[in-house]
C-alpha positions as CSV (number, residue, x, y, z in Angstrom):
1,M,-0.1,0.2,-0.1
2,P,1.5,3.3,-0.7
3,K,1.5,6.3,1.9
4,T,-0.5,8.6,-0.5
5,H,-2.8,8.7,-3.6
6,S,-4.2,10.6,-5.9
7,A,-7.8,11.8,-5.1
8,A,-10.2,14.2,-7.3
9,I,-10.8,16.7,-4.3
10,L,-13.5,19.0,-3.9
11,P,-11.8,22.1,-2.4
12,Q,-15.0,24.5,-1.4
13,K,-18.4,24.6,-2.7
14,G,-18.9,25.4,-6.6
15,G,-16.1,23.5,-7.8
16,P,-14.6,22.4,-10.0
17,L,-12.3,19.1,-8.6
18,S,-8.8,19.0,-8.2
19,V,-6.7,16.1,-8.6
20,E,-4.3,16.0,-4.9
21,Q,-2.7,13.5,-3.6
22,R,-3.9,12.7,0.2
23,P,-3.0,10.1,3.2
24,A,-4.2,6.6,2.0
25,P,-6.8,5.8,4.1
26,E,-7.2,3.0,7.1
27,P,-10.0,0.8,7.3
28,G,-12.1,0.6,10.5
29,P,-13.3,-2.5,12.0
30,N,-16.4,-2.8,9.8
31,E,-14.7,-1.1,6.5
32,I,-13.1,-2.1,3.5
33,L,-10.3,-0.8,1.4
34,I,-11.3,-0.8,-2.2
35,E,-8.5,0.2,-4.7
36,V,-10.8,1.7,-7.0
37,K,-10.7,0.7,-11.1
38,A,-13.9,2.0,-12.4
39,V,-16.7,4.8,-10.8
40,A,-20.3,5.5,-12.5
41,L,-21.4,9.1,-12.1
42,N,-24.7,10.0,-10.7
43,P,-26.7,13.5,-10.9
44,C,-26.3,13.5,-7.2
45,D,-22.7,14.5,-7.9
46,Y,-22.8,17.1,-9.9
47,Y,-25.3,18.5,-7.8
48,Q,-23.1,18.6,-4.4
49,R,-19.8,19.7,-6.6
50,D,-21.8,22.9,-8.0
51,F,-24.3,23.8,-5.3
52,G,-23.1,22.0,-2.4
53,F,-26.6,19.8,-2.3
54,P,-27.0,17.3,-1.1
55,P,-24.9,19.0,2.1
56,V,-21.4,18.7,2.0
57,P,-20.4,18.7,5.9
58,V,-16.7,18.5,5.2
59,Y,-14.3,20.5,2.8
60,P,-12.1,19.8,1.2
61,A,-14.4,16.8,0.4
62,V,-14.0,13.8,-2.1
63,L,-17.5,13.0,-3.9
64,G,-18.8,9.7,-5.5
65,S,-20.7,6.5,-4.6
66,D,-20.3,3.9,-7.5
67,A,-17.2,2.1,-7.4
68,A,-15.6,-1.1,-8.5
69,G,-12.2,-2.3,-7.9
70,L,-10.0,-4.8,-5.9
71,V,-10.3,-5.3,-2.1
72,A,-7.0,-4.1,-0.7
73,K,-7.6,-4.0,3.0
74,I,-10.4,-5.6,5.4
75,G,-11.2,-4.0,8.7
76,S,-10.5,-6.4,12.0
77,N,-14.3,-7.0,12.3
78,V,-15.3,-8.0,9.0
79,A,-15.7,-11.9,9.1
80,T,-17.2,-12.7,5.6
81,A,-15.4,-10.2,3.3
82,P,-13.8,-11.3,-0.2
83,S,-10.3,-12.0,0.2
84,L,-7.8,-9.4,-0.9
85,G,-7.4,-8.9,-4.3
86,T,-10.7,-9.9,-5.0
87,R,-12.9,-8.0,-7.9
88,V,-15.5,-6.1,-6.2
89,I,-18.6,-3.9,-6.5
90,A,-19.0,-1.3,-3.9
91,F,-21.0,1.8,-2.6
92,A,-18.5,4.0,-1.5
93,S,-19.9,7.2,-0.3
94,S,-19.1,10.0,2.3
95,F,-23.1,10.2,2.8
96,Y,-23.7,8.2,5.6
97,Q,-19.9,8.7,7.1
98,N,-20.1,12.6,7.9
99,G,-18.5,13.7,5.3
100,S,-15.6,11.5,5.6
101,P,-13.5,11.9,2.5
102,D,-11.8,8.9,2.7
103,H,-15.0,7.2,1.9
104,G,-15.6,9.1,-1.4
105,A,-15.3,6.9,-4.5
106,F,-14.2,9.5,-6.8
107,Q,-9.9,8.8,-5.5
108,Q,-7.8,5.4,-6.2
109,F,-8.4,4.2,-2.7
110,A,-12.2,4.2,-1.6
111,L,-13.4,2.9,2.6
112,A,-17.0,1.4,2.0
113,Q,-18.7,-0.2,4.9
114,A,-18.7,-4.3,4.5
115,E,-22.4,-4.4,4.5
116,A,-21.9,-2.5,0.8
117,V,-19.1,-4.4,-0.8
118,I,-19.8,-8.0,-2.9
119,S,-18.2,-9.7,-5.3
120,L,-18.4,-8.6,-8.8
121,P,-18.9,-11.5,-11.0
122,D,-15.1,-12.3,-13.7
123,D,-17.6,-11.7,-16.6
124,I,-18.6,-8.2,-15.3
125,S,-15.9,-5.7,-16.3
126,F,-15.1,-3.1,-13.5
127,E,-17.2,-0.4,-15.4
128,K,-20.3,-2.2,-15.8
129,G,-20.0,-3.3,-12.6
130,A,-19.8,0.1,-11.3
131,V,-23.4,0.9,-12.2
132,F,-24.6,-1.2,-9.6
133,P,-24.5,0.5,-6.3
134,M,-26.6,3.8,-6.2
135,G,-29.3,2.3,-8.9
136,V,-29.7,-0.8,-6.8
137,L,-29.7,0.6,-3.1
138,T,-32.5,3.5,-4.4
139,A,-34.4,0.7,-6.4
140,L,-34.7,-1.5,-3.8
141,T,-34.7,1.4,-1.2
142,A,-38.0,2.4,-2.8
143,W,-40.2,-1.2,-2.6
144,T,-39.2,-1.2,1.8
145,T,-40.4,2.4,2.1
146,I,-43.9,1.5,1.0
147,G,-43.5,-2.2,3.3
148,I,-42.9,-4.6,-0.2
149,P,-40.1,-6.6,1.8
150,L,-37.5,-8.0,-1.1
151,D,-38.0,-11.5,-0.5
152,T,-41.9,-11.1,-1.9
153,K,-42.6,-13.5,-4.8
154,Y,-45.8,-12.7,-6.0
155,T,-46.8,-15.6,-8.4
156,P,-49.0,-15.0,-11.6
157,E,-52.2,-16.2,-9.7
158,E,-51.9,-12.7,-7.8
159,K,-52.2,-10.6,-10.5
160,Q,-50.3,-7.9,-8.9
161,A,-49.0,-5.0,-10.9
162,V,-46.5,-2.1,-10.8
163,L,-46.0,1.0,-12.5
164,I,-42.8,2.7,-13.0
165,W,-42.6,6.1,-14.1
166,G,-39.4,6.9,-15.5
167,G,-38.0,3.3,-16.7
168,A,-35.0,4.0,-18.8
169,S,-32.8,6.2,-15.8
170,S,-29.8,4.2,-13.9
171,V,-33.1,3.9,-11.0
172,G,-35.7,3.2,-13.3
173,S,-33.8,0.1,-15.1
174,F,-33.3,-1.8,-11.7
175,A,-36.8,-0.5,-10.6
176,V,-37.8,-2.7,-13.6
177,Q,-35.6,-5.9,-13.0
178,S,-36.2,-5.7,-9.1
179,A,-39.9,-5.5,-9.6
180,K,-39.9,-8.1,-12.5
181,S,-38.0,-10.2,-9.3
182,L,-40.6,-9.2,-6.9
183,G,-43.4,-10.8,-9.3
184,F,-44.5,-8.3,-10.7
185,T,-45.9,-7.7,-13.8
186,V,-44.3,-4.1,-15.0
187,Y,-45.7,-1.3,-16.7
188,A,-43.0,1.3,-17.4
189,T,-42.6,5.0,-19.0
190,A,-40.0,6.0,-21.4
191,S,-38.9,7.5,-24.6
192,P,-39.9,5.5,-27.4
193,K,-36.4,4.7,-28.5
194,H,-36.2,3.0,-25.0
195,H,-38.9,0.5,-24.9
196,E,-37.3,-2.4,-26.6
197,Y,-34.4,-2.4,-24.0
198,L,-37.0,-1.7,-21.4
199,K,-39.3,-4.8,-22.4
200,K,-35.8,-6.8,-22.4
201,L,-35.1,-6.2,-18.6
202,G,-38.5,-7.7,-17.7
203,A,-41.1,-4.6,-18.4
204,H,-44.7,-6.0,-20.1
205,G,-46.0,-2.8,-20.9
206,M,-44.1,0.1,-22.3
207,F,-45.2,3.8,-22.9
208,D,-44.0,7.1,-23.9
209,Y,-44.4,9.5,-20.9
210,K,-44.9,12.1,-23.4
211,A,-48.1,10.9,-25.5
212,S,-51.1,13.2,-24.5
213,D,-53.1,10.1,-23.9
214,V,-50.4,8.5,-21.5
215,V,-52.7,7.8,-18.6
216,E,-55.7,6.3,-21.0
217,Q,-53.0,4.2,-22.6
218,I,-52.1,2.6,-18.8
219,V,-55.4,2.2,-17.4
220,Q,-56.4,0.5,-21.1
221,A,-53.5,-1.6,-20.9
222,V,-54.3,-2.7,-17.6
223,K,-58.0,-3.5,-17.9
224,E,-57.1,-5.8,-20.8
225,D,-54.7,-7.5,-18.8
226,S,-57.2,-8.2,-15.7
227,V,-54.5,-7.3,-13.2
228,K,-54.2,-5.2,-9.9
229,L,-52.1,-2.2,-10.3
230,H,-52.1,-0.3,-6.8
231,T,-48.3,0.4,-6.5
232,A,-46.1,2.6,-8.3
233,H,-42.4,3.8,-8.4
234,C,-42.3,7.6,-9.4
235,V,-38.3,7.5,-10.7
236,V,-37.9,11.0,-12.1
237,D,-39.2,14.6,-11.4
238,G,-42.8,15.6,-12.9
239,G,-44.1,12.2,-12.7
240,L,-46.6,11.9,-9.8
241,Q,-49.6,13.8,-10.8
242,P,-49.9,11.3,-13.9
243,T,-49.0,8.3,-11.9
244,L,-51.6,8.8,-9.2
245,D,-54.4,9.7,-12.3
246,V,-53.6,6.2,-13.6
247,L,-54.0,4.8,-10.1
248,R,-57.2,6.5,-9.5
249,E,-58.4,4.5,-12.2
250,T,-56.9,1.1,-11.6
251,K,-57.1,0.9,-7.8
252,G,-60.8,1.0,-7.1
253,D,-61.7,1.2,-3.3
254,E,-58.2,-0.6,-2.4
255,A,-55.5,1.4,-0.9
256,A,-52.4,2.6,-3.0
257,K,-48.9,2.9,-2.6
258,V,-46.4,5.4,-4.3
259,A,-42.7,5.2,-3.7
260,H,-41.2,8.9,-4.6
261,S,-37.5,9.1,-5.5
262,P,-37.1,12.8,-6.2
263,V,-37.7,14.7,-3.4
264,L,-41.3,15.6,-2.6
265,P,-42.5,19.1,-2.7
266,P,-44.6,20.2,0.0
267,D,-47.1,21.2,-1.9
268,H,-47.2,17.8,-4.3
269,P,-50.4,16.4,-5.3
270,T,-52.2,13.4,-3.2
271,L,-55.1,11.0,-4.1
272,D,-57.6,9.5,-1.7
273,N,-56.4,6.3,0.2
274,T,-53.0,6.6,-1.6
275,Q,-49.7,6.6,0.5
276,I,-46.5,8.9,-0.9
277,T,-43.6,8.1,0.9
278,F,-40.0,9.7,-0.2
279,N,-37.8,7.0,-0.9
280,F,-35.0,7.1,1.5
281,P,-33.1,4.2,3.8
282,P,-33.7,3.9,7.1
283,M,-32.5,7.2,9.2
284,D,-31.6,4.5,12.3
285,P,-27.9,3.3,11.9
286,A,-28.3,0.0,12.8
287,A,-31.2,-0.8,10.6
288,R,-29.9,1.4,8.0
289,D,-26.3,-1.1,8.0
290,Q,-29.0,-4.0,8.0
291,H,-31.0,-2.6,5.0
292,V,-28.2,-2.0,2.9
293,H,-26.8,-5.6,4.1
294,Q,-30.2,-7.3,2.7
295,C,-29.8,-4.8,-0.7
296,F,-26.2,-5.8,-2.1
297,H,-25.4,-9.3,0.3
298,G,-28.9,-10.7,-0.3
299,W,-31.1,-9.2,-3.4
300,L,-27.6,-8.5,-5.5
301,A,-25.4,-11.2,-4.8
302,D,-28.1,-13.8,-5.5
303,S,-29.7,-12.0,-8.7
304,L,-25.7,-11.5,-10.1
305,K,-25.3,-15.5,-9.3
306,S,-28.4,-16.4,-11.1
307,G,-28.1,-14.2,-13.8
308,S,-31.4,-12.2,-12.9
309,V,-29.9,-8.9,-12.9
310,V,-27.5,-7.0,-15.6
311,P,-25.9,-4.0,-16.0
312,S,-28.4,-1.2,-17.2
313,P,-28.9,1.1,-18.5
314,S,-26.5,1.4,-21.4
315,L,-22.6,2.5,-20.4
316,Q,-21.0,5.5,-21.8
317,V,-17.3,4.7,-20.8
318,E,-15.0,8.2,-20.2
319,S,-11.4,8.4,-20.6
320,G,-9.3,10.8,-18.6
321,G,-9.3,9.2,-14.9
322,L,-9.8,11.2,-12.4
323,E,-8.7,14.2,-14.5
324,G,-11.3,13.4,-16.0
325,L,-14.3,13.8,-13.6
326,N,-15.0,17.3,-14.1
327,A,-15.6,16.8,-18.0
328,A,-17.8,13.8,-17.2
329,L,-20.0,15.6,-14.9
330,D,-20.6,18.2,-17.1
331,K,-21.6,16.3,-19.5
332,L,-24.1,14.4,-17.2
333,R,-25.4,17.7,-16.5
334,A,-25.8,18.6,-20.0
335,G,-28.3,15.7,-20.0
336,V,-28.3,11.5,-20.8
337,S,-30.8,9.7,-21.8
338,G,-31.2,5.7,-20.7
339,T,-27.2,6.0,-20.3
340,K,-25.1,5.5,-17.6
341,I,-21.7,7.7,-17.5
342,V,-18.3,5.8,-16.4
343,V,-15.4,6.6,-16.0
344,S,-12.0,4.0,-16.1
345,I,-9.8,5.1,-12.9
């Protein structure tokens, strides 16, 4: 292990990132040190760089959360960690670590809690492996947020359906895959160019969110399929009202539940007998650690082993390593569709 390593540091609010040397982190008792080989970018990364939101409690900061790499060191209390040198996927974020710059993914060596580190299959590249952590954690947390356990297995006879509004995003694509694994009949909205891809991921019905009659199309499909649509995950801004419009016609007298991944404004639309909940992991640290373990060591590890989950959406790999992160984040901020930007480190 080197004594220092390169990191893309955010010196102050408003960026840009600056590549500098910092001390190599030492893992705590329940942590694993990852030698980072690839990182995937999320909108929150450029929000933190440019606007300081979500709040950045410590400057200089190291951003990022989605990493794939090699196990470099293992904490003293980690009983079931992959061995040194193992290829792994890691949620390496400082968000639940009081902003600790040792935990951000945008550096050569990053710490991650053991609950959020699992082996990466040999047939999946580091670049493809990096797309999993944030997308999977957010998609799975949506289900538990509205009371659906991750070991749920609806049968075809139960005819349970779900609407995912915004299926082509990173979170949306894993929402489709995870909903399929739970036994739902999956309806998803996206631009038409992404419909065939969502079908391959497990969506049963795909709809153009821009169509003037999209609500009527979904309602008609639900009736024709004779399924029960009482559940939804609103992945993107602007999707709550049409989601509720669909549920108004499909839930009947039953209670409905909506997980909402964007921040819910105080004046958000509502619907009678419908629970609308902001998608967020448990606030209690012990409960959150257990949830993260279930997401990674349970659902994701099992799904990778069975081949029932694949890296999604399509990758756009950017060059330049840590020095290329600013340009890659600028491309993400400018807008991508059905694409996950990844940077090799």
